[in-house]
N, CA, C, O and the ligand as a Tripos MOL2 file, in Angstrom:
@<TRIPOS>MOLECULE
protein
  241   239    61     0     0
PROTEIN
NO_CHARGES

@<TRIPOS>ATOM
      1 N          72.1320    2.0650   41.5390 N.3       1 MET1
      2 CA         72.1600    1.3960   42.8500 C.3       1 MET1
      3 C          72.9480    0.1030   42.7340 C.2       1 MET1
      4 O          72.5860   -0.7800   41.9570 O.2       1 MET1
      5 N          73.9960   -0.0100   43.4810 N.am      2 ALA2
      6 CA         74.8330   -1.2010   43.4420 C.3       2 ALA2
      7 C          74.2820   -2.2910   44.3490 C.2       2 ALA2
      8 O          74.1010   -2.0930   45.5500 O.2       2 ALA2
      9 N          74.0250   -3.4270   43.7580 N.am      3 LEU3
     10 CA         73.5450   -4.5640   44.5290 C.3       3 LEU3
     11 C          74.6320   -5.6220   44.5910 C.2       3 LEU3
     12 O          75.3970   -5.7830   43.6400 O.2       3 LEU3
     13 N          74.7080   -6.3380   45.6920 N.am      4 PRO4
     14 CA         75.6630   -7.4560   45.7560 C.3       4 PRO4
     15 C          75.3820   -8.4420   44.6260 C.2       4 PRO4
     16 O          74.2280   -8.6700   44.2650 O.2       4 PRO4
     17 N          76.4320   -9.0200   44.0780 N.am      5 SER5
     18 CA         76.2960   -9.8550   42.8940 C.3       5 SER5
     19 C          75.4670  -11.1050   43.1510 C.2       5 SER5
     20 O          74.9150  -11.6860   42.2180 O.2       5 SER5
     21 N          75.3760  -11.5220   44.4110 N.am      6 HIS6
     22 CA         74.6060  -12.7370   44.6750 C.3       6 HIS6
     23 C          73.1040  -12.4750   44.7270 C.2       6 HIS6
     24 O          72.3160  -13.4060   44.8940 O.2       6 HIS6
     25 N          72.7060  -11.2190   44.5850 N.am      7 GLN7
     26 CA         71.2800  -10.9540   44.4820 C.3       7 GLN7
     27 C          70.8650  -11.1080   43.0240 C.2       7 GLN7
     28 O          71.4470  -10.5040   42.1230 O.2       7 GLN7
     29 N          69.8660  -11.9130   42.8250 N.am      8 LYS8
     30 CA         69.4580  -12.2540   41.4750 C.3       8 LYS8
     31 C          68.3240  -11.3530   41.0080 C.2       8 LYS8
     32 O          68.0760  -10.2950   41.5870 O.2       8 LYS8
     33 N          67.6570  -11.7750   39.9820 N.am      9 ALA9
     34 CA         66.5370  -11.0130   39.4250 C.3       9 ALA9
     35 C          65.4540  -10.8050   40.4750 C.2       9 ALA9
     36 O          65.3370  -11.5750   41.4280 O.2       9 ALA9
     37 N          64.6780   -9.7710   40.2880 N.am     10 THR10
     38 CA         63.6630   -9.4250   41.2800 C.3      10 THR10
     39 C          62.4940  -10.4040   41.2820 C.2      10 THR10
     40 O          61.6250  -10.3170   42.1490 O.2      10 THR10
     41 N          62.4550  -11.3300   40.3310 N.am     11 GLY11
     42 CA         61.3410  -12.2660   40.2760 C.3      11 GLY11
     43 C          61.4770  -13.4470   41.2140 C.2      11 GLY11
     44 O          60.5440  -14.2390   41.3460 O.2      11 GLY11
     45 N          62.6220  -13.5830   41.8680 N.am     12 GLU12
     46 CA         62.8120  -14.7360   42.7430 C.3      12 GLU12
     47 C          61.9490  -14.6420   44.0030 C.2      12 GLU12
     48 O          61.5550  -13.5510   44.4150 O.2      12 GLU12
     49 N          61.6670  -15.7640   44.5940 N.am     13 SER13
     50 CA         60.8650  -15.7880   45.8070 C.3      13 SER13
     51 C          61.7060  -15.4870   47.0280 C.2      13 SER13
     52 O          62.8310  -15.9700   47.1580 O.2      13 SER13
     53 N          61.1560  -14.6890   47.9190 N.am     14 VAL14
     54 CA         61.7960  -14.4000   49.1890 C.3      14 VAL14
     55 C          60.7390  -14.5880   50.2710 C.2      14 VAL14
     56 O          59.5510  -14.7250   49.9780 O.2      14 VAL14
     57 N          61.1810  -14.5920   51.5120 N.am     15 TYR15
     58 CA         60.2620  -14.7790   52.6240 C.3      15 TYR15
     59 C          60.2630  -13.5280   53.4860 C.2      15 TYR15
     60 O          61.3150  -12.9870   53.8260 O.2      15 TYR15
     61 N          59.0690  -13.0830   53.8310 N.am     16 ILE16
     62 CA         58.9530  -11.9200   54.6960 C.3      16 ILE16
     63 C          58.0750  -12.2640   55.8870 C.2      16 ILE16
     64 O          57.1990  -13.1260   55.8170 O.2      16 ILE16
     65 N          58.3380  -11.5580   56.9860 N.am     17 CYS17
     66 CA         57.5210  -11.7100   58.1780 C.3      17 CYS17
     67 C          56.4900  -10.5810   58.1790 C.2      17 CYS17
     68 O          56.8360   -9.4040   58.0750 O.2      17 CYS17
     69 N          55.2340  -10.9590   58.2980 N.am     18 ILE18
     70 CA         54.1750   -9.9540   58.2870 C.3      18 ILE18
     71 C          53.9860   -9.4300   59.7010 C.2      18 ILE18
     72 O          53.1170   -9.9030   60.4330 O.2      18 ILE18
     73 N          54.7960   -8.4580   60.0850 N.am     19 SER19
     74 CA         54.6020   -7.8060   61.3790 C.3      19 SER19
     75 C          55.1320   -6.3840   61.2830 C.2      19 SER19
     76 O          55.8700   -6.0510   60.3570 O.2      19 SER19
     77 N          54.7570   -5.5580   62.2330 N.am     20 ARG20
     78 CA         55.1310   -4.1450   62.1660 C.3      20 ARG20
     79 C          56.6400   -3.9470   62.1960 C.2      20 ARG20
     80 O          57.1670   -3.0950   61.4820 O.2      20 ARG20
     81 N          57.3450   -4.7330   63.0250 N.am     21 GLY21
     82 CA         58.7720   -4.5210   63.1900 C.3      21 GLY21
     83 C          59.6120   -5.1200   62.0820 C.2      21 GLY21
     84 O          60.7560   -4.7100   61.8830 O.2      21 GLY21
     85 N          59.0680   -6.0760   61.3620 N.am     22 ALA22
     86 CA         59.8640   -6.8140   60.3800 C.3      22 ALA22
     87 C          60.0870   -5.9780   59.1350 C.2      22 ALA22
     88 O          59.1370   -5.5180   58.5000 O.2      22 ALA22
     89 N          61.3510   -5.7860   58.7930 N.am     23 LYS23
     90 CA         61.6830   -4.9900   57.6130 C.3      23 LYS23
     91 C          62.7160   -5.6870   56.7450 C.2      23 LYS23
     92 O          63.3370   -5.0620   55.8850 O.2      23 LYS23
     93 N          62.8980   -6.9770   56.9690 N.am     24 LYS24
     94 CA         63.8810   -7.7210   56.1960 C.3      24 LYS24
     95 C          63.1970   -8.8170   55.3950 C.2      24 LYS24
     96 O          62.2250   -9.4250   55.8410 O.2      24 LYS24
     97 N          63.7310   -9.0540   54.1960 N.am     25 TYR25
     98 CA         63.2940  -10.2390   53.4620 C.3      25 TYR25
     99 C          64.4190  -11.2450   53.4420 C.2      25 TYR25
    100 O          65.5950  -10.8910   53.5330 O.2      25 TYR25
    101 N          64.0430  -12.5030   53.3220 N.am     26 HIS26
    102 CA         64.9980  -13.5880   53.4720 C.3      26 HIS26
    103 C          65.0050  -14.4740   52.2330 C.2      26 HIS26
    104 O          63.9840  -14.6390   51.5660 O.2      26 HIS26
    105 N          66.1640  -15.0370   51.9370 N.am     27 SER27
    106 CA         66.2960  -15.8630   50.7450 C.3      27 SER27
    107 C          65.7170  -17.2620   50.9710 C.2      27 SER27
    108 O          65.3780  -17.9620   50.0170 O.2      27 SER27
    109 N          65.6090  -17.6490   52.1990 N.am     28 HIS28
    110 CA         65.0640  -18.9630   52.5560 C.3      28 HIS28
    111 C          64.6190  -18.8420   53.9990 C.2      28 HIS28
    112 O          64.6640  -17.7530   54.5700 O.2      28 HIS28
    113 N          64.1960  -19.9260   54.5900 N.am     29 LYS29
    114 CA         63.7340  -19.8340   55.9740 C.3      29 LYS29
    115 C          64.9300  -19.7970   56.9180 C.2      29 LYS29
    116 O          65.2190  -20.7770   57.6040 O.2      29 LYS29
    117 N          65.6090  -18.6820   56.9490 N.am     30 CYS30
    118 CA         66.8030  -18.5370   57.7630 C.3      30 CYS30
    119 C          66.4270  -18.2660   59.2100 C.2      30 CYS30
    120 O          65.2560  -18.0370   59.5130 O.2      30 CYS30
    121 N          67.4070  -18.2890   60.1060 N.am     31 HIS31
    122 CA         67.0530  -18.1870   61.5250 C.3      31 HIS31
    123 C          66.5440  -16.8110   61.9100 C.2      31 HIS31
    124 O          65.9590  -16.6440   62.9800 O.2      31 HIS31
    125 N          66.7580  -15.8240   61.0530 N.am     32 GLY32
    126 CA         66.1320  -14.5250   61.2840 C.3      32 GLY32
    127 C          64.6160  -14.6240   61.2730 C.2      32 GLY32
    128 O          63.9230  -13.8800   61.9680 O.2      32 GLY32
    129 N          64.1160  -15.5520   60.4780 N.am     33 LEU33
    130 CA         62.6690  -15.7310   60.3860 C.3      33 LEU33
    131 C          62.0970  -16.4780   61.5830 C.2      33 LEU33
    132 O          60.9000  -16.3930   61.8570 O.2      33 LEU33
    133 N          62.9340  -17.1980   62.2840 N.am     34 LEU34
    134 CA         62.4450  -17.9580   63.4370 C.3      34 LEU34
    135 C          61.9480  -17.0360   64.5400 C.2      34 LEU34
    136 O          61.1330  -17.4280   65.3760 O.2      34 LEU34
    137 N          62.4540  -15.7910   64.5320 N.am     35 ARG35
    138 CA         62.0020  -14.8230   65.5280 C.3      35 ARG35
    139 C          60.6500  -14.2410   65.1620 C.2      35 ARG35
    140 O          60.0280  -13.5400   65.9600 O.2      35 ARG35
    141 N          60.2060  -14.5320   63.9660 N.am     36 CYS36
    142 CA         58.9330  -13.9960   63.4990 C.3      36 CYS36
    143 C          57.7950  -14.6990   64.2220 C.2      36 CYS36
    144 O          57.6490  -15.9180   64.1410 O.2      36 CYS36
    145 N          56.9880  -13.9080   64.9320 N.am     37 THR37
    146 CA         55.8620  -14.4980   65.6640 C.3      37 THR37
    147 C          54.5590  -14.3170   64.8920 C.2      37 THR37
    148 O          53.4820  -14.7000   65.3500 O.2      37 THR37
    149 N          54.6870  -13.7240   63.7100 N.am     38 HIS38
    150 CA         53.5070  -13.4850   62.8880 C.3      38 HIS38
    151 C          53.5620  -14.3910   61.6680 C.2      38 HIS38
    152 O          54.3020  -15.3750   61.6450 O.2      38 HIS38
    153 N          52.7920  -14.0600   60.6780 N.am     39 GLU39
    154 CA         52.7380  -14.8820   59.4730 C.3      39 GLU39
    155 C          53.9920  -14.7150   58.6380 C.2      39 GLU39
    156 O          54.4680  -13.5950   58.4490 O.2      39 GLU39
    157 N          54.5300  -15.8140   58.1360 N.am     40 ILE40
    158 CA         55.6320  -15.7710   57.1810 C.3      40 ILE40
    159 C          55.0550  -15.9890   55.7920 C.2      40 ILE40
    160 O          54.3140  -16.9420   55.5530 O.2      40 ILE40
    161 N          55.4010  -15.1050   54.8970 N.am     41 LYS41
    162 CA         54.7980  -15.1170   53.5750 C.3      41 LYS41
    163 C          55.8880  -15.1910   52.5200 C.2      41 LYS41
    164 O          56.9070  -14.5090   52.6260 O.2      41 LYS41
    165 N          55.6800  -16.0070   51.5120 N.am     42 ALA42
    166 CA         56.5870  -16.0590   50.3640 C.3      42 ALA42
    167 C          56.0820  -15.1140   49.2910 C.2      42 ALA42
    168 O          54.9490  -15.2310   48.8260 O.2      42 ALA42
    169 N          56.9340  -14.1780   48.9040 N.am     43 VAL43
    170 CA         56.5770  -13.2070   47.8630 C.3      43 VAL43
    171 C          57.7600  -13.0870   46.9040 C.2      43 VAL43
    172 O          58.8430  -13.6040   47.1780 O.2      43 VAL43
    173 N          57.5530  -12.4130   45.7970 N.am     44 THR44
    174 CA         58.6900  -12.1320   44.9230 C.3      44 THR44
    175 C          59.5310  -11.0310   45.5570 C.2      44 THR44
    176 O          59.0420  -10.2600   46.3830 O.2      44 THR44
    177 N          60.8060  -10.9660   45.1590 N.am     45 ARG45
    178 CA         61.6790   -9.9370   45.7120 C.3      45 ARG45
    179 C          61.1690   -8.5430   45.3460 C.2      45 ARG45
    180 O          61.2910   -7.6020   46.1310 O.2      45 ARG45
    181 N          60.6010   -8.4200   44.1540 N.am     46 ALA46
    182 CA         60.0440   -7.1330   43.7320 C.3      46 ALA46
    183 C          58.9280   -6.6930   44.6800 C.2      46 ALA46
    184 O          58.8190   -5.5210   45.0400 O.2      46 ALA46
    185 N          58.1100   -7.6590   45.0710 N.am     47 GLU47
    186 CA         57.0160   -7.3530   45.9930 C.3      47 GLU47
    187 C          57.5600   -6.9530   47.3670 C.2      47 GLU47
    188 O          57.0550   -6.0230   47.9970 O.2      47 GLU47
    189 N          58.5880   -7.6620   47.8220 N.am     48 ALA48
    190 CA         59.1950   -7.3250   49.1150 C.3      48 ALA48
    191 C          59.7730   -5.9120   49.0880 C.2      48 ALA48
    192 O          59.6150   -5.1510   50.0430 O.2      48 ALA48
    193 N          60.4380   -5.5670   47.9950 N.am     49 LEU49
    194 CA         61.0270   -4.2310   47.8690 C.3      49 LEU49
    195 C          59.9400   -3.1630   47.8500 C.2      49 LEU49
    196 O          60.1030   -2.0810   48.4140 O.2      49 LEU49
    197 N          58.8430   -3.4810   47.1990 N.am     50 LYS50
    198 CA         57.7260   -2.5430   47.1160 C.3      50 LYS50
    199 C          57.1620   -2.2680   48.5140 C.2      50 LYS50
    200 O          56.6990   -1.1660   48.8050 O.2      50 LYS50
    201 N          57.2100   -3.2840   49.3640 N.am     51 ARG51
    202 CA         56.7350   -3.1290   50.7430 C.3      51 ARG51
    203 C          57.8080   -2.5530   51.6650 C.2      51 ARG51
    204 O          57.6310   -2.5340   52.8830 O.2      51 ARG51
    205 N          58.9200   -2.0840   51.0940 N.am     52 LYS52
    206 CA         60.0080   -1.4490   51.8360 C.3      52 LYS52
    207 C          60.8010   -2.4170   52.7070 C.2      52 LYS52
    208 O          61.4290   -2.0150   53.6860 O.2      52 LYS52
    209 N          60.7640   -3.6820   52.3440 N.am     53 TYR53
    210 CA         61.6370   -4.6310   53.0340 C.3      53 TYR53
    211 C          63.0390   -4.5340   52.4410 C.2      53 TYR53
    212 O          63.1990   -4.2500   51.2540 O.2      53 TYR53
    213 N          64.0400   -4.7690   53.2630 N.am     54 THR54
    214 CA         65.4250   -4.7990   52.7760 C.3      54 THR54
    215 C          66.0220   -6.1710   53.0240 C.2      54 THR54
    216 O          65.4830   -6.9640   53.7960 O.2      54 THR54
    217 N          67.1410   -6.4470   52.3640 N.am     55 ALA55
    218 CA         67.7380   -7.7790   52.4330 C.3      55 ALA55
    219 C          68.2510   -8.0950   53.8350 C.2      55 ALA55
    220 O          68.8930   -7.2650   54.4780 O.2      55 ALA55
    221 N          67.9610   -9.2900   54.2900 N.am     56 CYS56
    222 CA         68.4770   -9.7730   55.5690 C.3      56 CYS56
    223 C          69.9860   -9.9220   55.4810 C.2      56 CYS56
    224 O          70.5060  -10.4260   54.4860 O.2      56 CYS56
    225 N          70.6900   -9.4850   56.5200 N.am     57 LYS57
    226 CA         72.1500   -9.5610   56.4980 C.3      57 LYS57
    227 C          72.6560  -10.9730   56.7730 C.2      57 LYS57
    228 O          73.8170  -11.2800   56.5040 O.2      57 LYS57
    229 N          71.8060  -11.8140   57.2970 N.am     58 ILE58
    230 CA         72.2210  -13.1770   57.5960 C.3      58 ILE58
    231 C          72.2340  -14.0300   56.3320 C.2      58 ILE58
    232 O          73.2060  -14.7380   56.0700 O.2      58 ILE58
    233 N          71.1710  -13.9660   55.5570 N.am     59 CYS59
    234 CA         71.0720  -14.8750   54.4170 C.3      59 CYS59
    235 C          71.3770  -14.2000   53.0850 C.2      59 CYS59
    236 O          71.3590  -14.8670   52.0510 O.2      59 CYS59
    237 N          71.6550  -12.9130   53.0770 N.am     60 TYR60
    238 CA         72.0600  -12.2430   51.8410 C.3      60 TYR60
    239 C          73.4660  -11.6550   51.9690 C.2      60 TYR60
    240 O          73.9710  -11.0530   51.0220 O.2      60 TYR60
    241 ZN         67.5340  -14.0770   56.6350 Zn       61 ZN61
@<TRIPOS>BOND
     1     1     2 1
     2     2     3 1
     3     3     4 2
     4     3     5 am
     5     5     6 1
     6     6     7 1
     7     7     8 2
     8     7     9 am
     9     9    10 1
    10    10    11 1
    11    11    12 2
    12    11    13 am
    13    13    14 1
    14    14    15 1
    15    15    16 2
    16    15    17 am
    17    17    18 1
    18    18    19 1
    19    19    20 2
    20    19    21 am
    21    21    22 1
    22    22    23 1
    23    23    24 2
    24    23    25 am
    25    25    26 1
    26    26    27 1
    27    27    28 2
    28    27    29 am
    29    29    30 1
    30    30    31 1
    31    31    32 2
    32    31    33 am
    33    33    34 1
    34    34    35 1
    35    35    36 2
    36    35    37 am
    37    37    38 1
    38    38    39 1
    39    39    40 2
    40    39    41 am
    41    41    42 1
    42    42    43 1
    43    43    44 2
    44    43    45 am
    45    45    46 1
    46    46    47 1
    47    47    48 2
    48    47    49 am
    49    49    50 1
    50    50    51 1
    51    51    52 2
    52    51    53 am
    53    53    54 1
    54    54    55 1
    55    55    56 2
    56    55    57 am
    57    57    58 1
    58    58    59 1
    59    59    60 2
    60    59    61 am
    61    61    62 1
    62    62    63 1
    63    63    64 2
    64    63    65 am
    65    65    66 1
    66    66    67 1
    67    67    68 2
    68    67    69 am
    69    69    70 1
    70    70    71 1
    71    71    72 2
    72    71    73 am
    73    73    74 1
    74    74    75 1
    75    75    76 2
    76    75    77 am
    77    77    78 1
    78    78    79 1
    79    79    80 2
    80    79    81 am
    81    81    82 1
    82    82    83 1
    83    83    84 2
    84    83    85 am
    85    85    86 1
    86    86    87 1
    87    87    88 2
    88    87    89 am
    89    89    90 1
    90    90    91 1
    91    91    92 2
    92    91    93 am
    93    93    94 1
    94    94    95 1
    95    95    96 2
    96    95    97 am
    97    97    98 1
    98    98    99 1
    99    99   100 2
   100    99   101 am
   101   101   102 1
   102   102   103 1
   103   103   104 2
   104   103   105 am
   105   105   106 1
   106   106   107 1
   107   107   108 2
   108   107   109 am
   109   109   110 1
   110   110   111 1
   111   111   112 2
   112   111   113 am
   113   113   114 1
   114   114   115 1
   115   115   116 2
   116   115   117 am
   117   117   118 1
   118   118   119 1
   119   119   120 2
   120   119   121 am
   121   121   122 1
   122   122   123 1
   123   123   124 2
   124   123   125 am
   125   125   126 1
   126   126   127 1
   127   127   128 2
   128   127   129 am
   129   129   130 1
   130   130   131 1
   131   131   132 2
   132   131   133 am
   133   133   134 1
   134   134   135 1
   135   135   136 2
   136   135   137 am
   137   137   138 1
   138   138   139 1
   139   139   140 2
   140   139   141 am
   141   141   142 1
   142   142   143 1
   143   143   144 2
   144   143   145 am
   145   145   146 1
   146   146   147 1
   147   147   148 2
   148   147   149 am
   149   149   150 1
   150   150   151 1
   151   151   152 2
   152   151   153 am
   153   153   154 1
   154   154   155 1
   155   155   156 2
   156   155   157 am
   157   157   158 1
   158   158   159 1
   159   159   160 2
   160   159   161 am
   161   161   162 1
   162   162   163 1
   163   163   164 2
   164   163   165 am
   165   165   166 1
   166   166   167 1
   167   167   168 2
   168   167   169 am
   169   169   170 1
   170   170   171 1
   171   171   172 2
   172   171   173 am
   173   173   174 1
   174   174   175 1
   175   175   176 2
   176   175   177 am
   177   177   178 1
   178   178   179 1
   179   179   180 2
   180   179   181 am
   181   181   182 1
   182   182   183 1
   183   183   184 2
   184   183   185 am
   185   185   186 1
   186   186   187 1
   187   187   188 2
   188   187   189 am
   189   189   190 1
   190   190   191 1
   191   191   192 2
   192   191   193 am
   193   193   194 1
   194   194   195 1
   195   195   196 2
   196   195   197 am
   197   197   198 1
   198   198   199 1
   199   199   200 2
   200   199   201 am
   201   201   202 1
   202   202   203 1
   203   203   204 2
   204   203   205 am
   205   205   206 1
   206   206   207 1
   207   207   208 2
   208   207   209 am
   209   209   210 1
   210   210   211 1
   211   211   212 2
   212   211   213 am
   213   213   214 1
   214   214   215 1
   215   215   216 2
   216   215   217 am
   217   217   218 1
   218   218   219 1
   219   219   220 2
   220   219   221 am
   221   221   222 1
   222   222   223 1
   223   223   224 2
   224   223   225 am
   225   225   226 1
   226   226   227 1
   227   227   228 2
   228   227   229 am
   229   229   230 1
   230   230   231 1
   231   231   232 2
   232   231   233 am
   233   233   234 1
   234   234   235 1
   235   235   236 2
   236   235   237 am
   237   237   238 1
   238   238   239 1
   239   239   240 2
@<TRIPOS>SUBSTRUCTURE
     1 MET1         2 RESIDUE 1 A MET
     2 ALA2         6 RESIDUE 1 A ALA
     3 LEU3        10 RESIDUE 1 A LEU
     4 PRO4        14 RESIDUE 1 A PRO
     5 SER5        18 RESIDUE 1 A SER
     6 HIS6        22 RESIDUE 1 A HIS
     7 GLN7        26 RESIDUE 1 A GLN
     8 LYS8        30 RESIDUE 1 A LYS
     9 ALA9        34 RESIDUE 1 A ALA
    10 THR10       38 RESIDUE 1 A THR
    11 GLY11       42 RESIDUE 1 A GLY
    12 GLU12       46 RESIDUE 1 A GLU
    13 SER13       50 RESIDUE 1 A SER
    14 VAL14       54 RESIDUE 1 A VAL
    15 TYR15       58 RESIDUE 1 A TYR
    16 ILE16       62 RESIDUE 1 A ILE
    17 CYS17       66 RESIDUE 1 A CYS
    18 ILE18       70 RESIDUE 1 A ILE
    19 SER19       74 RESIDUE 1 A SER
    20 ARG20       78 RESIDUE 1 A ARG
    21 GLY21       82 RESIDUE 1 A GLY
    22 ALA22       86 RESIDUE 1 A ALA
    23 LYS23       90 RESIDUE 1 A LYS
    24 LYS24       94 RESIDUE 1 A LYS
    25 TYR25       98 RESIDUE 1 A TYR
    26 HIS26      102 RESIDUE 1 A HIS
    27 SER27      106 RESIDUE 1 A SER
    28 HIS28      110 RESIDUE 1 A HIS
    29 LYS29      114 RESIDUE 1 A LYS
    30 CYS30      118 RESIDUE 1 A CYS
    31 HIS31      122 RESIDUE 1 A HIS
    32 GLY32      126 RESIDUE 1 A GLY
    33 LEU33      130 RESIDUE 1 A LEU
    34 LEU34      134 RESIDUE 1 A LEU
    35 ARG35      138 RESIDUE 1 A ARG
    36 CYS36      142 RESIDUE 1 A CYS
    37 THR37      146 RESIDUE 1 A THR
    38 HIS38      150 RESIDUE 1 A HIS
    39 GLU39      154 RESIDUE 1 A GLU
    40 ILE40      158 RESIDUE 1 A ILE
    41 LYS41      162 RESIDUE 1 A LYS
    42 ALA42      166 RESIDUE 1 A ALA
    43 VAL43      170 RESIDUE 1 A VAL
    44 THR44      174 RESIDUE 1 A THR
    45 ARG45      178 RESIDUE 1 A ARG
    46 ALA46      182 RESIDUE 1 A ALA
    47 GLU47      186 RESIDUE 1 A GLU
    48 ALA48      190 RESIDUE 1 A ALA
    49 LEU49      194 RESIDUE 1 A LEU
    50 LYS50      198 RESIDUE 1 A LYS
    51 ARG51      202 RESIDUE 1 A ARG
    52 LYS52      206 RESIDUE 1 A LYS
    53 TYR53      210 RESIDUE 1 A TYR
    54 THR54      214 RESIDUE 1 A THR
    55 ALA55      218 RESIDUE 1 A ALA
    56 CYS56      222 RESIDUE 1 A CYS
    57 LYS57      226 RESIDUE 1 A LYS
    58 ILE58      230 RESIDUE 1 A ILE
    59 CYS59      234 RESIDUE 1 A CYS
    60 TYR60      238 RESIDUE 1 A TYR
    61 ZN61       241 GROUP 0 **** ****
């Protein structure tokens, strides 16, 4: 699986929105997260991937 070179190790922290529609993880509190009306949670990238989140196109 080819990943963009700017994606680092899976241990880094990412931000996810805890809601049914949210399927993106973010590298920081980017404006994609501002639309999140639910809880924003910081998790490792590995954890986000395990939850089937994919990289946000804005901040990744
Ligand atoms: Zn983002």
